ZAMARGU-4260 file (C-alpha; in steps of 0.2 Angstrom, whole numbers, plus 5000, padded with zeros to 4 digits):
<rodrens>
0) 5635/5342/5455 | 5624/5331/5466 | 5623/5313/5462 | 5607/5304/5458 | 5608/5293/5474
5) 5611/5308/5485 | 5595/5317/5479 | 5585/5301/5482 | 5593/5299/5500 | 5588/5317/5504
10) 5570/5314/5500 | 5568/5297/5508 | 5577/5304/5524 | 5561/5314/5528 | 5548/5304/5517
15) 5552/5285/5518 | 5537/5281/5507 | 5544/5292/5493 | 5543/5284/5475 | 5562/5281/5473
20) 5559/5274/5455 | 5550/5289/5449 | 5563/5301/5456 | 5577/5291/5448 | 5568/5291/5431
25) 5565/5310/5432 | 5583/5313/5436 | 5589/5303/5421 | 5576/5310/5409 | 5580/5328/5413
30) 5599/5325/5412 | 5597/5317/5395 | 5584/5330/5389 | 5596/5345/5393 | 5610/5336/5385
35) 5625/5347/5381 | 5616/5364/5386 | 5626/5375/5397 | 5622/5390/5408 | 5630/5407/5408
40) 5643/5401/5421 | 5648/5387/5409 | 5641/5373/5420 | 5630/5360/5412 | 5612/5366/5412
45) 5606/5351/5421 | 5615/5358/5437 | 5601/5371/5438 | 5585/5360/5439 | 5595/5348/5450
50) 5600/5363/5462 | 5581/5368/5462 | 5576/5351/5467 | 5590/5351/5481 | 5582/5368/5488
55) 5565/5360/5489 | 5572/5344/5498 | 5578/5357/5511 | 5559/5362/5513 | 5555/5343/5514
60) 5543/5343/5500 | 5535/5328/5492 | 5542/5317/5479 | 5530/5324/5465 | 5537/5342/5468
65) 5555/5336/5468 | 5552/5327/5451 | 5543/5342/5444 | 5558/5353/5449 | 5569/5341/5440
70) 5558/5342/5424 | 5552/5361/5426 | 5562/5367/5411 | 5562/5352/5399 | 5546/5357/5389
75) 5551/5375/5387 | 5570/5372/5383 | 5571/5355/5375 | 5561/5343/5363 | 5551/5336/5377
80) 5532/5337/5377 | 5519/5338/5390 | 5511/5322/5383 | 5527/5313/5385 | 5529/5319/5403
85) 5511/5313/5407 | 5514/5296/5399 | 5530/5294/5409 | 5527/5302/5425 | 5508/5303/5427
90) 5495/5317/5427 | 5500/5325/5444 | 5518/5329/5439 | 5513/5334/5421 | 5501/5346/5428
95) 5514/5354/5439 | 5526/5355/5424 | 5513/5363/5413 | 5509/5376/5427 | 5528/5380/5427
100) 5529/5380/5408 | 5515/5392/5406 | 5523/5405/5417 | 5535/5415/5407 | 5548/5427/5414
105) 5540/5442/5422 | 5549/5455/5412 | 5547/5472/5420 | 5552/5481/5404 | 5540/5472/5393
110) 5524/5479/5386 | 5511/5482/5399 | 5498/5471/5391 | 5510/5456/5390 | 5517/5460/5408
115) 5499/5460/5415 | 5495/5444/5406 | 5511/5436/5413 | 5507/5442/5430 | 5489/5435/5429
120) 5496/5418/5423 | 5508/5417/5438 | 5494/5420/5450 | 5482/5408/5442 | 5495/5394/5441
125) 5499/5397/5459 | 5481/5397/5465 | 5478/5380/5457 | 5492/5371/5466 | 5504/5380/5479
130) 5518/5368/5474 | 5519/5377/5457 | 5524/5393/5468 | 5537/5383/5478 | 5546/5377/5463
135) 5545/5394/5455 | 5553/5402/5470 | 5566/5389/5472 | 5570/5391/5453 | 5572/5410/5456
140) 5583/5407/5472 | 5595/5397/5462 | 5596/5409/5448 | 5599/5423/5461 | 5613/5412/5468
145) 5622/5412/5451 | 5617/5430/5447 | 5636/5435/5446 | 5638/5425/5430 | 5625/5436/5421
150) 5629/5452/5411 | 5627/5468/5421 | 5612/5475/5412 | 5602/5458/5413 | 5608/5456/5431
155) 5600/5473/5437 | 5584/5468/5428 | 5583/5451/5436 | 5588/5458/5453 | 5574/5472/5452
160) 5562/5459/5447 | 5566/5448/5462 | 5565/5462/5474 | 5549/5469/5467 | 5540/5452/5464
165) 5548/5436/5470 | 5555/5441/5487 | 5538/5449/5493 | 5528/5435/5486 | 5539/5423/5496
170) 5536/5434/5511 | 5517/5433/5508 | 5517/5415/5508 | 5527/5415/5525 | 5543/5409/5518
175) 5554/5421/5528 | 5571/5412/5526 | 5569/5412/5507 | 5563/5430/5506 | 5578/5436/5516
180) 5591/5427/5505 | 5582/5434/5489 | 5581/5451/5496 | 5600/5451/5501 | 5606/5445/5484
185) 5595/5458/5475 | 5601/5471/5487 | 5619/5467/5483 | 5616/5468/5464 | 5606/5484/5464
190) 5614/5494/5478 | 5632/5487/5481 | 5639/5503/5489 | 5625/5504/5502 | 5626/5486/5506
195) 5645/5487/5508 | 5643/5502/5520 | 5631/5492/5531 | 5642/5476/5531 | 5657/5487/5537
200) 5646/5494/5551 | 5640/5477/5556 | 5659/5471/5557 | 5664/5486/5568 | 5649/5482/5579
205) 5655/5464/5581 | 5672/5470/5585 | 5665/5482/5598 | 5653/5470/5606 | 5664/5455/5606
210) 5655/5439/5612 | 5639/5449/5616 | 5628/5438/5606 | 5634/5422/5615 | 5633/5431/5632
215) 5615/5437/5629 | 5610/5419/5623 | 5618/5412/5639 | 5609/5425/5650 | 5592/5422/5642
220) 5594/5403/5644 | 5599/5404/5662 | 5585/5416/5666 | 5572/5404/5658 | 5579/5388/5666
225) 5579/5397/5683 | 5560/5398/5680 | 5558/5380/5675 | 5557/5383/5656 | 5569/5373/5644
230) 5572/5384/5629 | 5583/5385/5614 | 5589/5403/5612 | 5598/5408/5596 | 5604/5426/5592
235) 5608/5434/5576 | 5611/5451/5567 | 5598/5458/5556 | 5601/5456/5537 | 5609/5471/5528
240) 5593/5473/5517 | 5582/5473/5532 | 5593/5487/5540 | 5593/5497/5524 | 5574/5496/5522
245) 5572/5502/5540 | 5584/5516/5537 | 5574/5521/5522 | 5557/5519/5530 | 5561/5529/5546
250) 5574/5541/5539 | 5587/5535/5550 | 5606/5535/5549 | 5616/5519/5551 | 5622/5526/5568
255) 5605/5529/5574 | 5599/5510/5573 | 5600/5502/5590 | 5590/5486/5588 | 5603/5477/5577
260) 5602/5461/5587 | 5587/5448/5587 | 5585/5433/5598 | 5573/5418/5595 | 5567/5408/5610
265) 5560/5391/5605 | 5550/5383/5619 | 5540/5367/5620 | 5522/5373/5621 | 5511/5388/5618
270) 5509/5390/5637 | 5527/5391/5639 | 5528/5405/5626 | 5518/5416/5638 | 5528/5410/5653
275) 5544/5415/5644 | 5537/5432/5640 | 5534/5435/5658 | 5551/5430/5663 | 5559/5442/5650
280) 5547/5457/5655 | 5551/5454/5673 | 5570/5453/5671 | 5572/5468/5659 | 5564/5484/5655
285) 5552/5483/5641 | 5553/5496/5626 | 5535/5503/5624 | 5525/5500/5609 | 5536/5485/5603
290) 5525/5471/5609 | 5515/5460/5597 | 5506/5444/5600 | 5505/5434/5584 | 5500/5418/5593
295) 5483/5424/5598 | 5481/5435/5582 | 5491/5426/5568 | 5497/5435/5553 | 5488/5432/5536
300) 5502/5420/5531 | 5500/5409/5546 | 5514/5416/5555 | 5513/5414/5574 | 5525/5421/5587
305) 5527/5433/5601 | 5537/5449/5598 | 5544/5460/5611 | 5559/5472/5613 | 5568/5474/5630
310) 5583/5483/5636 | 5592/5467/5639 | 5609/5462/5646 | 5624/5474/5644 | 5610/5487/5642
315) 5608/5482/5624 | 5591/5484/5615 | 5587/5467/5609 | 5572/5460/5600 | 5564/5444/5606
320) 5554/5431/5596 | 5546/5418/5607 | 5538/5403/5598 | 5536/5384/5598 | 5546/5373/5586
325) 5531/5370/5575 | 5528/5389/5574 | 5546/5391/5569 | 5544/5379/5555 | 5529/5389/5549
330) 5539/5405/5551 | 5554/5400/5541 | 5546/5389/5528 | 5528/5396/5527 | 5517/5386/5515
335) 5531/5374/5512 | 5530/5368/5529 | 5512/5363/5525 | 5515/5353/5510 | 5522/5337/5518
340) 5514/5337/5535 | 5498/5344/5528 | 5493/5353/5544 | 5488/5368/5533 | 5472/5374/5540
345) 5479/5375/5558 | 5497/5379/5561 | 5496/5370/5578 | 5489/5354/5570 | 5506/5346/5569
350) 5508/5348/5588 | 5491/5340/5591 | 5494/5326/5578 | 5479/5332/5567 | 5480/5330/5548
355) 5471/5342/5537 | 5467/5344/5519 | 5482/5350/5508 | 5481/5367/5500 | 5470/5376/5513
360) 5482/5386/5523 | 5478/5405/5527 | 5491/5410/5514 | 5485/5399/5501 | 5467/5404/5504
365) 5473/5422/5502 | 5481/5418/5486 | 5465/5410/5479 | 5454/5424/5485 | 5466/5437/5478
370) 5465/5428/5461 | 5446/5429/5461 | 5447/5447/5465 | 5460/5451/5451 | 5451/5441/5438
375) 5437/5454/5438 | 5448/5466/5428 | 5440/5471/5411 | 5457/5471/5401 | 5475/5469/5404
380) 5478/5488/5405 | 5466/5490/5419 | 5472/5474/5428 | 5490/5481/5428 | 5485/5498/5433
385) 5476/5492/5448 | 5489/5479/5453 | 5505/5486/5446 | 5517/5476/5457 | 5509/5484/5472
390) 5501/5467/5474 | 5518/5461/5481 | 5523/5476/5490 | 5518/5478/5509 | 5500/5476/5509
395) 5485/5474/5520 | 5470/5463/5516 | 5453/5468/5522 | 5435/5461/5520 | 5418/5468/5516
400) 5404/5463/5527 | 5400/5449/5514 | 5417/5442/5515 | 5424/5449/5499 | 5443/5451/5500
405) 5450/5468/5496 | 5469/5470/5494 | 5476/5487/5498 | 5494/5495/5500 | 5500/5496/5518
410) 5494/5512/5526 | 5478/5513/5516 | 5462/5519/5525 | 5444/5516/5524 | 5442/5529/5509
415) 5454/5518/5499 | 5444/5503/5504 | 5428/5511/5498 | 5435/5515/5481 | 5443/5498/5479
420) 5425/5491/5481 | 5418/5503/5468 | 5420/5521/5463 | 5402/5525/5467 | 5404/5518/5485
425) 5419/5529/5487 | 5411/5544/5481 | 5396/5542/5492 | 5406/5537/5508 | 5402/5547/5523
430) 5408/5535/5537 | 5413/5517/5541 | 5413/5503/5554 | 5429/5494/5556 | 5426/5477/5564
435) 5409/5482/5570 | 5414/5499/5578 | 5412/5516/5571 | 5429/5523/5566 | 5436/5539/5557
440) 5438/5537/5538 | 5456/5540/5539 | 5459/5526/5551 | 5474/5515/5544 | 5468/5498/5540
445) 5476/5482/5547 | 5476/5464/5540 | 5460/5455/5542 | 5449/5471/5546 | 5431/5470/5541
450) 5426/5487/5534 | 5407/5492/5532 | 5406/5508/5522 | 5392/5520/5527 | 5385/5529/5512
455) 5375/5544/5508 | 5369/5549/5491 | 5370/5567/5496 | 5389/5566/5498 | 5402/5571/5486
460) 5420/5567/5490 | 5430/5582/5498 | 5445/5588/5488 | 5455/5586/5504 | 5453/5567/5502
465) 5465/5567/5488 | 5479/5570/5500 | 5475/5556/5512 | 5472/5542/5501 | 5485/5529/5496
470) 5479/5521/5480 | 5479/5528/5462 | 5461/5523/5459 | 5455/5532/5474 | 5465/5548/5470
475) 5459/5548/5451 | 5441/5546/5456 | 5442/5560/5469 | 5450/5572/5457 | 5437/5568/5444
480) 5422/5570/5457 | 5430/5586/5464 | 5431/5593/5446 | 5413/5590/5443 | 5408/5596/5461
485) 5418/5612/5459 | 5411/5615/5442 | 5393/5613/5449 | 5397/5625/5463 | 5405/5638/5452
490) 5390/5637/5440 | 5378/5639/5455 | 5387/5654/5461 | 5388/5661/5444 | 5369/5660/5442
495) 5367/5669/5459 | 5378/5683/5453 | 5369/5684/5436 | 5352/5684/5444 | 5357/5697/5457
500) 5362/5708/5442 | 5346/5704/5433 | 5336/5709/5448 | 5342/5727/5447 | 5333/5728/5430
505) 5318/5719/5436 | 5323/5704/5425 | 5324/5686/5428 | 5336/5672/5422 | 5330/5664/5406
510) 5341/5649/5400 | 5337/5651/5382 | 5342/5670/5382 | 5357/5666/5392 | 5363/5653/5380
515) 5361/5665/5365 | 5371/5678/5376 | 5385/5665/5379 | 5386/5661/5360 | 5390/5680/5357
520) 5404/5678/5370 | 5411/5662/5362 | 5405/5650/5376 | 5397/5634/5371 | 5384/5631/5384
525) 5375/5640/5399 | 5384/5629/5411 | 5401/5634/5405 | 5396/5652/5405 | 5389/5651/5423
530) 5404/5642/5429 | 5415/5655/5421 | 5406/5669/5430 | 5407/5659/5446 | 5426/5657/5444
535) 5428/5676/5440 | 5434/5672/5423 | 5419/5681/5415 | 5414/5698/5422 | 5395/5700/5426
540) 5395/5716/5417 | 5400/5708/5401 | 5386/5695/5403 | 5374/5709/5406 | 5379/5718/5390
545) 5378/5702/5380 | 5360/5700/5387 | 5356/5718/5381 | 5357/5727/5397 | 5368/5741/5392
550) 5376/5753/5405 | 5374/5740/5419 | 5382/5747/5434 | 5389/5739/5450 | 5379/5744/5466
555) 5390/5753/5478 | 5398/5740/5490 | 5393/5750/5505 | 5375/5749/5501 | 5375/5731/5498
560) 5385/5728/5515 | 5372/5738/5524 | 5358/5728/5517 | 5364/5711/5520 | 5372/5702/5535
565) 5380/5685/5535 | 5364/5677/5542 | 5349/5683/5532 | 5332/5683/5539 | 5326/5672/5525
570) 5338/5659/5531 | 5347/5657/5514 | 5365/5653/5513 | 5376/5668/5513 | 5393/5662/5517
575) 5402/5662/5501 | 5415/5648/5502 | 5421/5635/5490 | 5425/5617/5493 | 5408/5611/5500
580) 5391/5606/5495 | 5380/5622/5495 | 5365/5612/5501 | 5373/5609/5518 | 5369/5623/5531
585) 5385/5633/5536 | 5388/5643/5551 | 5403/5653/5557 | 5410/5648/5574 | 5405/5661/5587
590) 5420/5659/5598 | 5432/5667/5585 | 5422/5672/5570 | 5429/5671/5552 | 5431/5684/5539
595) 5436/5683/5520 | 5454/5683/5517 | 5458/5672/5532 | 5462/5653/5529 | 5447/5643/5535
600) 5442/5625/5537 | 5425/5617/5540 | 5420/5604/5553 | 5406/5593/5548 | 5394/5590/5563
605) 5381/5577/5559 | 5363/5584/5560 | 5370/5602/5562 | 5379/5605/5545 | 5396/5613/5544
610) 5404/5625/5556 | 5417/5637/5548 | 5433/5640/5559 | 5448/5651/5555 | 5464/5640/5555
615) 5471/5647/5571 | 5455/5643/5581 | 5460/5633/5597 | 5443/5624/5596 | 5450/5614/5581
620) 5460/5604/5593 | 5445/5594/5600 | 5444/5587/5582 | 5462/5581/5580 | 5457/5563/5582
625) 5442/5565/5570 | 5451/5569/5553 | 5436/5563/5543 | 5426/5578/5550 | 5438/5591/5542
630) 5433/5599/5526 | 5446/5610/5516 | 5437/5627/5513 | 5441/5643/5504 | 5433/5660/5504
635) 5425/5665/5487 | 5429/5683/5490 | 5423/5689/5473 | 5405/5686/5479 | 5407/5691/5497
640) 5395/5706/5499 | 5390/5704/5517 | 5398/5708/5534 | 5406/5694/5543 | 5409/5692/5562
645) 5427/5693/5570 | 5429/5691/5589 | 5441/5703/5598 | 5449/5704/5615 | 5451/5723/5620
650) 5459/5730/5635 | 5453/5747/5640 | 5460/5760/5653 | 5448/5762/5667 | 5444/5780/5663
655) 5429/5790/5658 | 5426/5789/5639 | 5436/5774/5635 | 5421/5764/5630 | 5414/5778/5620
660) 5431/5779/5611 | 5430/5761/5607 | 5412/5761/5599 | 5415/5777/5590 | 5431/5770/5582
665) 5422/5755/5576 | 5407/5765/5569 | 5419/5777/5560 | 5428/5762/5552 | 5412/5756/5544
670) 5410/5741/5555 | 5395/5735/5566 | 5396/5729/5584 | 5387/5713/5585 | 5391/5709/5603
675) 5400/5718/5617 | 5403/5711/5635 | 5414/5716/5649 | 5423/5701/5656 | 5434/5708/5669
680) 5436/5724/5678 | 5451/5730/5689 | 5456/5747/5696 | 5467/5752/5681 | 5459/5742/5667
685) 5445/5732/5661 | 5443/5718/5648 | 5430/5719/5634 | 5425/5704/5623 | 5420/5712/5607
690) 5412/5704/5591 | 5413/5716/5576 | 5406/5714/5558 | 5418/5718/5544 | 5419/5716/5526
695) 5436/5706/5525 | 5452/5703/5534 | 5459/5720/5527 | 5444/5729/5534 | 5446/5720/5551
700) 5465/5725/5552 | 5460/5743/5548 | 5448/5743/5563 | 5461/5735/5574 | 5475/5747/5569
705) 5463/5762/5572 | 5458/5755/5589 | 5476/5753/5595 | 5480/5771/5591 | 5467/5777/5603
710) 5475/5783/5620 | 5462/5775/5631 | 5463/5758/5622 | 5478/5747/5628 | 5478/5732/5617
715) 5467/5724/5604 | 5470/5705/5599 | 5460/5692/5589 | 5451/5680/5600 | 5457/5662/5597
720) 5443/5653/5605 | 5454/5646/5619 | 5442/5650/5633
</rodrens>
């Protein structure tokens, strides 16, 4: 156990002005308060707060934080009171101890309401003073270091809690070294076999590589020195958990991982960072897509460094991180690096000798803004549902044009953002601007993006959105809106069907009479009845009988087909599809056509409406980079009573009567020829571009089969629109 004078010496080594008397008093008070209490290991309980304080001295934290670490359990676990702490140690330390005392254990198997409230308390306490967070993380780190003394069931719960909450939170606050250790211990407790396998693989790589780390370090140092750059180069292997997570994320086997080694290059200034980068890129081949400049564009947690990957010495793929010493301090200790030097608003302030106010680092501002956003939850259940530990998973943090912070899971897009702001905004979203530029709604958002949602009250969210969003809130809202929209569409279609049947009796739709008819059929409302007709669940004949029109007969389909075509003279919509607002104009793409029975999609063309394409259309390739224009459609074949266009490519033998054979076959098959054009003619054959109007895909296949049987017709294929 660390002795009293050793702890004081640690603090004064980096803070000569530390209050030694106060530290001595806190040490003695905590030791006496915990008395004969023991931990699961059998050690005196006081060893725990003492080790927590020791961890914080490694971060070079101020004397008040060290004292709070010594005292952090006395109010909760002993007879000590906050009033007594304030009287003996002052208001600053008592407030830190109070903040830590209020944070109960985040039990992942507790009731949801209690869990939500505990999570909220943790965030609120941390947002008031970042030092509360630092002590809490140090407390968790020492508990994890002694986890092997805990019973197995409790050990698994604590490890999962650490991996889900505390380790990601340390990462959010920029404390990379602490996050790595927390993750590794939790990984060992939860997945011992996986960790053992990775460790054995790393051992074999060490044996195969020999002194490769040392050799690469020396080579890098020499290359930089030859170019006038004095640098400290250090290499290391990736941690087992980091390797495992990458294997899970990218579905790789252990043998497929090539970038096991990483090297850190510490130089004197920001300018030399870029010089060192130039040396590395000149000396070795760069791996494409692996360069990131976090100096000019820092991460949300103040992290600054240049990342690149090269095929380095010995043809090994190595990752390089290039930074200054001050950047390295921030990278390793995060918000803890700000607590003593107070260079919190600007990570480069220490290099320039600038002192700035405490508690205003980017990560701390993020925490405060996040708390303000989460505090808007109406009740603990909603709060937990919207933040359920995704808060500490990999996330991106974006902004509205007015500066409001929106936290989203990594991979989220502008649709998720719109729903996170408000459900109505998501439902009416038709486009977006990201950082001032128009972008597709499916664009993956990055940290710091400013997203401006473009809305239209005529919009309803397409059902296909449910498959591309990443948040539960967005998915639930889209499902709800889709159900409402689909119901309305089916009801509208059902009314068209009923009115068409009524017209045969020179009658018109009367809601009151229709409601009475629905009651006879056991249906509660007119809307329910119309929707049932539209879905095909209720036959129009039964509706007509309930309305008192006995003997209602279907008009022969052939007569209907002859009387109507896909584009009516009146201009009314006659393309029976589901999954789209019927108020939007629909047209079928002329390069291929489309007929009922084929899988179709719609492309939204602003100002023109929606163009319907069969899924095999080559024309769809031009919209690959604009996924927000795509609409998932389906034919409503029950109400398809028109003829629909299909474009064919026909090769005829260059003989007398061939063209007549073609047109006669189409006519005999009950189809119409909408367009016919000769595209190429040679000595033995000529090509015909033919658009026929048919009832559905079965009708089209019958026509094509009959054509191919004719002796003067060589081939018949469906046009894909590739020309």
